[in-house]
Wavefront OBJ file of the C-alpha trace (Angstrom):
o trace
v 228.557 206.487 148.050
v 227.921 210.297 147.523
v 230.460 212.176 149.635
v 230.225 215.781 150.648
v 228.506 218.070 153.186
v 224.978 217.707 154.553
v 223.275 220.010 152.175
v 224.651 218.026 149.332
v 223.564 214.738 150.997
v 219.922 216.110 151.366
v 219.889 217.401 147.915
v 220.630 213.920 146.296
v 218.182 212.404 148.685
v 215.387 214.685 147.575
v 216.376 213.918 143.986
v 215.961 210.104 144.832
v 212.608 210.654 146.347
v 211.362 212.753 143.447
v 212.512 210.023 140.959
v 210.657 207.275 142.986
v 207.461 209.485 142.955
v 207.817 210.203 139.255
v 207.231 206.681 138.463
v 203.679 207.011 139.620
v 203.115 210.361 137.814
v 204.769 209.136 134.505
v 202.819 205.816 134.314
v 199.600 207.460 135.053
v 200.351 210.170 132.554
v 201.165 207.507 129.973
v 198.133 205.338 130.421
v 195.707 208.288 130.830
v 196.861 210.834 128.109
v 198.469 208.402 125.528
v 197.537 205.326 123.514
v 200.283 203.131 124.994
v 198.957 199.976 126.754
v 200.153 198.689 130.250
v 201.862 195.833 128.889
v 204.068 198.033 126.378
v 204.730 200.597 129.158
v 205.754 197.572 131.414
v 208.110 196.153 128.722
v 209.740 199.396 127.794
v 210.196 200.438 131.420
v 211.988 197.171 132.313
v 214.130 197.467 129.215
v 215.120 201.110 129.731
v 215.896 200.321 133.507
v 218.150 197.586 132.470
v 220.056 199.573 129.943
v 220.610 202.535 132.245
v 221.656 200.191 135.229
v 224.013 198.586 132.998
v 225.393 201.775 131.836
v 225.768 202.961 135.517
v 227.714 199.870 136.304
v 230.109 200.171 133.468
v 230.789 203.857 134.280
v 231.497 202.748 137.854
v 233.587 199.999 136.680
v 235.919 202.477 134.675
v 236.355 204.621 137.760
v 237.086 201.608 139.895
v 233.853 201.425 141.732
v 231.875 199.303 139.457
v 231.117 195.506 139.596
v 233.969 192.838 138.538
v 233.466 191.045 135.406
v 231.422 187.658 136.043
v 228.074 186.508 136.453
v 225.333 189.133 137.021
v 224.414 189.554 140.747
v 220.757 189.061 141.748
v 218.560 186.049 141.121
v 215.613 184.696 139.026
v 213.464 185.107 142.051
v 214.390 188.664 142.522
v 213.823 189.223 138.713
v 210.240 187.453 139.060
v 209.303 189.697 141.977
v 210.453 192.812 140.140
v 208.550 191.797 136.873
v 205.340 191.054 139.091
v 205.764 194.701 140.630
v 206.128 196.385 137.390
v 203.458 194.624 135.516
v 200.801 195.010 138.500
v 201.950 198.867 138.862
v 201.130 199.609 135.135
v 197.812 197.762 134.898
v 196.797 199.349 138.376
v 197.337 202.769 137.121
v 194.932 202.312 134.358
v 192.335 203.105 136.972
v 193.949 204.891 139.755
v 194.982 208.448 140.236
v 198.741 208.828 140.992
v 198.270 209.778 144.648
v 195.920 207.149 145.603
v 198.131 204.552 143.688
v 201.361 205.721 145.468
v 199.687 205.483 148.685
v 198.481 202.169 148.309
v 201.779 200.876 146.796
v 203.793 202.233 149.605
v 201.390 200.961 152.379
v 201.571 197.402 150.826
v 205.332 197.413 150.676
v 205.592 198.324 154.271
v 202.848 195.820 155.313
v 204.556 193.013 153.550
v 207.961 193.972 155.171
v 206.344 194.113 158.562
v 204.648 190.944 158.213
v 207.888 189.254 157.114
v 209.411 190.499 160.424
v 206.560 189.078 162.739
v 206.977 185.808 160.752
v 210.367 185.719 161.671
v 209.676 186.296 165.314
v 210.408 190.038 165.638
v 208.345 191.691 168.456
v 206.843 194.974 168.295
v 206.275 197.617 170.941
v 202.896 198.886 171.832
v 203.399 202.246 169.932
v 204.328 200.075 166.824
v 201.012 198.142 167.166
v 199.144 201.485 167.301
v 201.040 202.330 164.153
v 199.895 199.311 162.348
v 196.317 199.947 163.469
v 196.338 203.513 162.210
v 197.829 202.577 158.988
v 195.569 199.773 158.461
v 192.515 202.065 159.287
v 193.836 204.593 156.715
v 194.043 202.013 153.900
v 190.442 200.715 154.746
v 189.163 204.250 154.748
v 190.759 204.828 151.479
v 189.252 201.716 149.874
v 185.834 201.973 151.416
v 182.968 203.064 149.277
v 182.042 206.799 149.615
v 179.108 207.079 147.542
v 177.511 209.753 149.733
v 180.511 212.055 149.084
v 179.879 214.235 145.987
v 183.411 215.196 145.413
v 184.599 212.952 142.472
v 188.079 213.031 144.010
v 186.898 211.409 147.125
v 185.273 208.493 145.554
v 186.853 204.963 146.447
v 189.466 203.606 144.053
v 188.402 201.128 141.465
v 188.743 197.818 143.300
v 190.374 195.771 140.709
v 193.022 198.628 140.066
v 193.399 198.924 144.061
v 193.849 195.028 144.239
v 196.543 195.195 141.569
v 198.349 198.041 143.188
v 198.362 196.224 146.575
v 199.603 193.147 144.823
v 202.477 195.381 143.237
v 203.538 196.628 146.571
v 203.452 193.185 147.934
v 205.684 192.060 145.120
v 208.166 195.040 145.814
v 208.094 194.022 149.286
v 209.012 190.569 148.457
v 211.778 191.805 146.220
v 213.221 194.126 148.891
v 213.402 191.065 151.368
v 215.093 189.008 148.740
v 217.711 191.515 148.218
v 218.034 192.652 151.645
v 221.492 191.001 152.114
v 223.048 192.069 149.101
v 226.389 193.618 149.394
v 225.963 195.625 146.136
v 222.322 196.493 145.772
v 222.674 198.674 142.667
v 224.458 195.609 140.948
v 221.924 193.367 142.337
v 219.074 195.674 140.864
v 220.960 195.850 137.557
v 220.976 192.025 137.556
v 217.464 191.536 138.264
v 216.466 194.161 135.639
v 218.772 192.234 133.010
v 216.954 189.021 133.905
v 213.646 190.647 133.455
v 214.339 191.264 129.729
v 212.713 188.209 128.426
v 209.299 189.239 129.902
v 210.020 192.931 128.528
v 210.311 191.368 125.034
v 207.269 189.326 125.441
v 205.306 192.402 126.683
v 206.454 194.354 123.655
v 205.826 192.052 120.858
v 202.132 192.324 120.552
v 202.168 196.152 120.410
v 204.969 195.909 117.796
v 203.053 193.498 115.797
v 200.051 195.776 115.950
v 202.080 198.720 115.211
v 200.443 200.577 118.029
v 203.475 202.042 119.683
v 202.607 205.821 120.592
v 205.684 207.996 120.532
v 204.776 209.955 123.523
v 203.821 206.819 125.458
v 207.103 205.514 124.532
v 209.019 208.517 125.649
v 207.255 208.370 129.085
v 207.830 204.720 129.541
v 211.603 205.166 128.680
v 211.681 208.160 131.170
v 210.117 206.009 133.880
v 212.474 203.091 133.317
v 215.907 204.895 132.433
v 215.528 208.153 134.641
v 213.033 207.441 137.485
v 213.845 203.815 138.015
v 217.510 203.411 136.811
v 219.121 206.650 137.690
v 216.817 206.962 140.724
v 218.020 203.704 142.197
v 221.650 204.542 141.327
v 221.339 208.056 143.285
v 219.556 206.249 146.151
v 222.035 203.491 146.728
v 224.960 206.014 146.321
v 223.495 208.238 149.193
v 222.039 205.509 151.276
v 225.356 204.953 153.207
v 225.341 208.614 154.251
v 222.004 208.220 155.963
v 221.152 206.491 159.401
v 218.767 203.655 159.253
v 215.915 205.785 160.749
v 216.508 208.516 158.209
v 216.539 206.230 155.153
v 213.249 204.752 156.459
v 211.490 207.953 157.196
v 212.553 209.811 154.291
v 210.717 207.625 152.081
v 207.391 208.443 153.595
v 207.583 211.521 151.390
v 207.247 209.521 148.162
v 203.388 209.377 148.240
v 203.284 213.093 149.100
v 205.451 214.058 146.181
v 203.481 211.845 143.863
v 200.165 213.570 144.908
v 201.733 216.882 144.178
v 203.042 215.795 140.821
v 199.674 214.459 140.069
v 197.998 217.795 140.967
v 200.443 219.971 138.871
v 201.028 217.709 135.900
v 197.867 215.882 135.461
v 195.243 218.180 137.191
v 194.294 215.330 139.722
v 192.520 216.823 142.856
v 193.900 216.502 146.389
v 190.744 216.203 148.592
v 190.548 216.343 152.400
v 189.612 212.771 152.472
v 192.958 211.811 150.702
v 194.925 214.148 153.050
v 193.397 212.666 156.182
v 193.962 208.967 155.089
v 197.332 209.932 153.926
v 198.347 211.161 157.278
v 196.834 207.970 158.919
v 198.767 205.594 156.691
v 202.131 207.523 156.740
v 201.836 208.412 160.264
v 201.089 204.831 161.235
v 204.101 203.513 159.308
v 206.422 206.056 160.688
v 205.515 204.826 163.989
v 206.415 201.240 163.222
v 209.510 201.891 161.119
v 211.396 204.489 163.251
v 211.840 202.326 166.456
v 212.731 199.341 164.145
v 215.270 201.380 162.305
v 216.860 202.694 165.482
v 217.236 199.153 166.800
l 1 2 3 4 5 6 7 8 9 10 11 12 13 14 15 16 17 18 19 20 21 22 23 24 25 26 27 28 29 30 31 32 33 34 35 36 37 38 39 40 41 42 43 44 45 46 47 48 49 50 51 52 53 54 55 56 57 58 59 60 61 62 63 64 65 66 67 68 69 70 71 72 73 74 75 76 77 78 79 80 81 82 83 84 85 86 87 88 89 90 91 92 93 94 95 96 97 98 99 100 101 102 103 104 105 106 107 108 109 110 111 112 113 114 115 116 117 118 119 120 121 122 123 124 125 126 127 128 129 130 131 132 133 134 135 136 137 138 139 140 141 142 143 144 145 146 147 148 149 150 151 152 153 154 155 156 157 158 159 160 161 162 163 164 165 166 167 168 169 170 171 172 173 174 175 176 177 178 179 180 181 182 183 184 185 186 187 188 189 190 191 192 193 194 195 196 197 198 199 200 201 202 203 204 205 206 207 208 209 210 211 212 213 214 215 216 217 218 219 220 221 222 223 224 225 226 227 228 229 230 231 232 233 234 235 236 237 238 239 240 241 242 243 244 245 246 247 248 249 250 251 252 253 254 255 256 257 258 259 260 261 262 263 264 265 266 267 268 269 270 271 272 273 274 275 276 277 278 279 280 281 282 283 284 285 286 287 288 289 290 291 292 293 294 295 296
């Protein structure tokens, strides 16, 4: 846990949210501006994340806060969900801007977890149902064809890429549900990343055999895995105990917004009024759902 005054906690929370959003920007940057392919990017991201999380746990163990020697926490089911998320995420960003991809991902994650709660018998308040309708309407508006709009930035996302990103978000939602009762989320995440290494190797072998590893693409993939994923998760799980449930749920609404700003500044992607409106609908609707649930 990160101890300290409120400004320090807020600062580290901002760092974690920037790291989560950076995954979208780095992936889009690598696949759009370098020669690396989605499979190699995924393999390198998983491998770099596993190494970084392992180093974080070793550092914690030396200071008395790491996991004890023994079997890795986590599960093969969690590793499978993590791998499915990472692979679909990379292949989706071949055809999606950073902002639209992050919005679809975040929406799918929350829808998956809300649906799981409904299946378990949780009851929603009328305001929460309104939030679900608002978020669903925003996603439909984002995905609907907009051939009459001349602004290229307002065109509907590629349907295959959008479907892959929705699948990626669903896989991350499942991953979150699997690890929900973990007593040590960071160690569990590290264990799942370690279990994903066989898939990482399989994804990297074709690129290595073809000798088509692009150095800049490799650097971006490693940054995504080691920094945005590995260190990002480490910071988030360290600051999480200092946040209330409602705060932790609500602050993550900033991730698609940060991704959109990063895509604009670093990749020159346009932020259109259409994207702003659907983002407000999706994120505002999700906020209506998660805040009462988090307080409860």
